[in-house]
C-alpha positions as CSV (number, residue, x, y, z in Angstrom):
1,X,51.5,40.3,51.5
2,X,49.0,40.5,48.6
3,X,45.4,41.0,49.7
4,X,44.3,37.8,48.0
5,X,46.8,35.9,50.1
6,X,45.6,37.6,53.2
7,X,42.0,36.6,52.3
8,X,43.0,32.9,51.8
9,X,45.0,32.7,55.0
10,X,42.3,34.3,57.1
11,X,39.6,32.2,55.5
12,X,41.3,29.0,56.2
13,X,42.3,30.0,59.7
14,X,38.9,31.3,60.8
15,X,37.0,28.5,59.3
16,X,39.2,26.0,61.1
17,X,38.6,27.9,64.3
18,X,34.9,27.7,63.9
19,X,35.1,23.9,63.4
20,X,37.2,23.6,66.6
21,X,34.9,25.7,68.8
22,X,31.9,24.2,70.7
23,X,28.5,24.5,69.1
24,X,26.5,27.6,70.3
25,X,23.5,27.0,72.6
26,X,20.1,27.1,70.9
27,X,19.2,30.2,72.8
28,X,21.6,32.1,70.6
29,X,20.2,31.1,67.3
30,X,18.2,33.4,65.1
31,X,18.3,36.8,63.5
32,X,17.5,40.2,64.9
33,X,14.0,40.2,66.2
34,X,11.5,43.0,65.9
35,X,11.2,44.6,69.4
36,X,14.7,43.4,70.3
37,X,17.2,45.5,72.3
38,X,18.8,47.2,69.2
39,X,17.0,49.7,67.1
40,X,18.0,52.1,64.2
41,X,20.5,49.5,62.9
42,X,22.4,50.8,59.9
43,X,25.8,50.7,58.2
44,X,27.5,54.0,59.0
45,X,30.8,53.6,57.2
46,X,32.2,51.3,54.5
47,X,35.9,50.7,54.4
48,X,38.4,50.0,51.6
49,X,39.2,46.3,51.5
50,X,41.7,46.7,48.7
51,X,43.7,49.0,51.0
52,X,43.8,46.5,53.9
53,X,41.1,48.5,55.8
54,X,40.0,45.4,57.8
55,X,38.9,47.0,61.1
56,X,40.0,45.0,64.1
57,X,39.4,47.0,67.2
58,X,37.7,50.2,68.4
59,X,37.8,52.8,71.2
60,X,35.4,55.7,71.4
61,X,36.1,59.4,72.1
62,X,33.5,61.5,74.1
63,X,32.2,63.1,70.9
64,X,31.4,59.8,69.3
65,X,34.5,59.7,67.1
66,X,35.9,56.1,66.8
67,X,39.5,55.2,66.9
68,X,40.0,52.0,65.0
69,X,42.9,49.8,63.9
70,X,43.0,48.4,60.3
71,X,44.6,45.0,60.7
72,X,46.1,44.4,57.2
73,X,46.7,48.0,56.6
74,X,48.9,48.3,59.7
75,X,47.1,51.5,60.5
76,X,45.3,53.5,63.2
77,X,42.5,55.7,61.9
78,X,39.6,57.9,63.1
79,X,36.0,57.7,62.0
80,X,34.0,60.8,62.6
81,X,30.3,60.7,63.8
82,X,29.4,61.7,60.2
83,X,31.2,58.5,58.9
84,X,34.4,60.1,57.4
85,X,37.6,58.1,57.8
86,X,41.0,59.7,58.4
87,X,44.2,57.6,58.8
88,X,46.3,58.9,61.7
89,X,49.4,56.7,61.3
90,X,50.7,53.6,59.5
91,X,53.0,51.3,61.4
92,X,56.3,50.4,59.7
93,X,56.3,47.2,57.7
94,X,58.7,44.4,58.8
95,X,61.6,43.7,56.5
96,X,60.5,40.2,55.8
97,X,56.9,41.2,55.1
98,X,55.6,39.6,58.3
99,X,55.6,36.1,56.9
100,X,56.6,34.7,60.3
101,X,53.7,36.3,62.1
102,X,52.3,33.4,64.2
103,X,49.2,31.6,62.8
104,X,48.3,34.4,60.3
105,X,51.4,35.0,58.3
106,X,51.0,38.7,57.8
107,X,51.6,41.8,60.0
108,X,48.6,43.2,61.6
109,X,47.5,46.0,63.9
110,X,45.1,44.7,66.6
111,X,44.0,46.2,70.0
112,X,43.5,49.9,70.6
113,X,42.9,52.1,73.7
114,X,43.3,55.8,74.5
115,X,43.7,58.0,77.5
116,X,41.6,61.1,78.3
117,X,44.3,63.5,77.0
118,X,44.3,61.9,73.5
119,X,47.2,59.4,73.6
120,X,46.4,56.3,71.6
121,X,47.9,52.9,72.3
122,X,47.8,50.0,69.8
123,X,49.2,46.5,69.4
124,X,51.2,45.3,66.5
125,X,52.0,41.7,65.6
126,X,54.7,41.0,63.0
127,X,56.6,37.9,63.9
128,X,59.7,40.1,64.3
129,X,61.5,41.1,67.5
130,X,62.0,44.7,66.4
131,X,58.4,45.6,65.8
132,X,56.0,43.3,67.8
133,X,54.6,45.0,70.8
134,X,52.8,48.0,72.3
135,X,52.9,51.2,70.3
136,X,52.0,54.8,71.4
137,X,50.7,57.6,69.2
138,X,50.5,61.1,70.7
139,X,48.8,64.0,68.8
140,X,51.2,65.4,66.3
141,X,53.8,62.7,66.8
142,X,54.9,59.6,64.9
143,X,54.0,56.3,66.4
144,X,56.6,54.7,68.7
145,X,57.0,51.3,70.2
146,X,57.1,51.6,74.0
147,X,57.0,47.9,75.0
148,X,58.4,44.9,73.2
149,X,56.4,41.7,73.2
150,X,57.6,38.2,72.2
151,X,57.8,37.8,68.4
152,X,56.4,34.3,68.6
153,X,53.2,35.6,70.2
154,X,50.2,37.4,68.8
155,X,49.3,40.5,71.0
156,X,45.6,41.0,70.4
157,X,43.3,42.5,73.0
158,X,44.2,45.8,74.9
159,X,42.5,47.1,78.0
160,X,43.2,50.3,80.1
161,X,42.6,50.2,83.8
162,X,40.2,52.5,85.5
163,X,42.9,54.9,86.6
164,X,44.4,55.3,83.2
165,X,47.8,54.0,84.5
166,X,48.2,50.4,83.3
167,X,47.4,48.4,80.3
168,X,46.5,44.7,80.0
169,X,47.4,42.8,76.8
170,X,46.1,39.4,75.7
171,X,48.4,37.2,73.7
172,X,46.2,34.8,71.6
173,X,49.0,32.4,70.7
174,X,51.0,32.3,74.0
175,X,47.8,32.2,76.1
176,X,49.1,35.0,78.3
177,X,47.9,38.3,79.7
178,X,50.7,40.8,79.9
179,X,50.6,44.1,81.9
180,X,52.7,47.2,81.4
181,X,52.4,50.8,82.6
182,X,51.1,53.4,80.1
183,X,54.6,54.9,80.2
184,X,55.9,51.7,78.7
185,X,58.8,49.4,79.7
186,X,59.1,45.7,80.1
187,X,55.8,43.8,80.1
188,X,55.1,41.4,83.0
189,X,53.2,38.1,82.5
190,X,50.2,38.8,84.6
191,X,48.3,35.6,84.0
192,X,49.2,32.4,82.2
193,X,46.2,30.4,83.4
194,X,45.3,27.4,81.2
195,X,41.9,28.9,80.4
196,X,43.7,31.5,78.3
197,X,45.4,29.0,76.0
198,X,44.4,28.4,72.4
199,X,42.9,25.1,71.3
200,X,44.2,24.9,67.7
201,X,44.0,28.5,66.5
202,X,43.7,31.5,68.8
203,X,43.0,31.7,72.6
204,X,42.8,34.8,74.8
205,X,41.3,37.6,72.7
206,X,39.2,40.6,73.7
207,X,39.8,42.3,77.1
208,X,38.1,44.9,79.3
209,X,38.6,46.1,82.9
210,X,35.2,46.1,84.7
211,X,34.3,46.1,88.4
212,X,37.6,45.0,89.8
213,X,38.4,42.4,87.3
214,X,39.9,41.8,83.8
215,X,37.4,40.2,81.5
216,X,38.8,38.2,78.6
217,X,37.3,36.1,75.8
218,X,38.9,32.9,74.4
219,X,38.0,32.5,70.7
220,X,38.9,28.8,70.4
221,X,37.1,27.7,73.6
222,X,34.1,30.0,73.1
223,X,34.3,31.4,76.7
224,X,34.0,34.6,78.5
225,X,36.4,34.8,81.6
226,X,36.5,37.0,84.6
227,X,39.9,37.3,86.2
228,X,39.9,39.2,89.5
229,X,42.5,41.9,90.0
230,X,43.8,41.3,93.4
231,X,45.8,43.7,95.7
232,X,49.2,44.5,94.3
233,X,47.9,44.0,90.8
234,X,47.9,40.2,91.2
235,X,45.7,38.0,89.0
236,X,43.1,35.9,90.6
237,X,41.9,32.5,89.3
238,X,39.8,32.9,86.1
239,X,36.1,32.3,86.4
240,X,34.1,31.1,83.3
241,X,31.1,33.5,83.1
242,X,29.8,32.2,79.7
243,X,30.6,29.4,77.3
244,X,29.5,27.9,74.0
245,X,30.1,31.3,72.2
246,X,31.4,30.2,68.8
247,X,34.2,32.5,67.5
248,X,33.9,35.1,70.3
249,X,36.1,38.1,69.6
250,X,36.0,41.4,71.4
251,X,33.0,42.8,73.4
252,X,31.7,45.8,75.4
253,X,29.7,46.1,78.7
254,X,26.3,47.7,78.2
255,X,26.0,49.4,81.6
256,X,23.5,46.8,82.9
257,X,25.7,45.0,85.6
258,X,27.9,42.5,83.9
259,X,25.9,42.3,80.7
260,X,27.9,42.5,77.4
261,X,27.5,42.7,73.7
262,X,30.0,40.4,72.0
263,X,31.2,40.0,68.4
264,X,31.2,36.4,67.1
265,X,33.5,36.6,64.2
266,X,33.1,33.5,61.9
267,X,29.3,33.1,62.7
268,X,28.7,36.8,61.7
269,X,26.8,37.5,64.9
270,X,26.6,40.0,67.8
271,X,25.2,38.4,70.9
272,X,23.9,39.8,74.1
273,X,25.3,37.9,77.1
274,X,23.4,38.5,80.3
275,X,25.0,38.5,83.8
276,X,23.8,34.9,84.3
277,X,25.8,33.8,81.2
278,X,22.8,33.2,78.9
279,X,22.8,34.8,75.5
280,X,20.7,35.8,72.5
281,X,21.6,36.9,69.0
282,X,20.9,40.6,68.4
283,X,22.6,41.2,65.1
284,X,23.6,38.9,62.2
285,X,24.6,38.9,58.6
286,X,21.2,40.2,57.5
287,X,22.0,43.4,59.4
288,X,25.2,43.8,57.4
289,X,27.8,42.0,59.6
290,X,30.9,40.8,57.8
291,X,33.0,38.9,60.4
292,X,32.4,41.3,63.3
293,X,35.5,41.9,65.4
294,X,34.7,44.3,68.1
295,X,31.9,46.3,69.8
296,X,31.9,49.6,71.7
297,X,29.2,51.6,73.4
298,X,28.8,55.3,74.3
299,X,25.6,55.7,76.3
300,X,23.0,53.8,74.2
301,X,24.9,54.2,70.9
302,X,26.3,50.9,69.8
303,X,29.3,50.6,67.3
304,X,30.2,47.3,65.7
305,X,33.2,46.8,63.4
306,X,33.3,44.1,60.7
307,X,36.6,43.1,59.1
308,X,35.3,40.9,56.2
309,X,38.2,38.5,56.8
310,X,36.4,35.6,55.2
311,X,33.4,37.2,53.5
312,X,35.8,39.5,51.6
313,X,33.0,41.8,50.6
314,X,32.3,44.8,52.8
315,X,34.4,45.8,55.9
316,X,32.3,48.3,57.7
317,X,31.2,50.1,60.8
318,X,27.6,49.4,61.9
319,X,25.8,51.6,64.3
320,X,22.6,51.0,66.3
321,X,20.9,52.1,69.5
322,X,20.4,50.0,72.6
323,X,16.7,50.3,73.3
324,X,16.6,49.4,77.0
325,X,19.8,51.0,78.2
326,X,19.3,52.3,81.8
């Protein structure tokens, strides 16, 4: 699909989503404040919008290298600590161009995770049965699909459990969390709770395993959910831990209990959501955000990806430091 068409499709969809999502609480209004929790805020890397380098998701290696997916480019890449970008692999294009990809109408690479030995996992949504699903990339190998997912869904968030044995996958269209071993196979619907469902655009989105639970955002409903992982890998009932978060996408835990930093896509904000569910804005468009999609932390180093889906100006990687990290 031409990049202009992608821009128009994403702009209409994301703006519609923002209109459908509840208004954010007043505590979250405002730009980055002097003396706030983030310091040394700067744009570390600019990506190539014309090449489809709209960064969607991120996972960090121990040395600070970032693995990222480029949504419209159908790619997985690495960004070095010095800001250099290297494409690792490009996923095959669907024969029909991905026009039947649910909601968005173009094929896109979404969630990403990696294991300690360097194997990278990524999600791919194409609207076709032969390509939609979980893909694996091993060093020196070509990418390979290891688990098929429904073509009428949109696999989006990807989380690896603490043992490095199992993956959890959010489907933003079907309102489902799937689970599959890292070895691949047939995914199992782990949770289909109504709290995961979309409300006009996209539902379940970002995902992280933390303290015995899978935490999931719902973009349309503006919520952060905690789903307990019960014995036998059974899903407990979702608990709403925060609400009113317009356009919430992916997120990362800061290391302070259940506190997170979350990307709010259409509003161009990163918010700090405390363990009690209250939130404040810590970054906004004045800091260089362009439709932020995901956040990652390594110690007190903060990484934020911006895809520029609707701003269509400067997809980038922003870096900062968390001032009061324990």
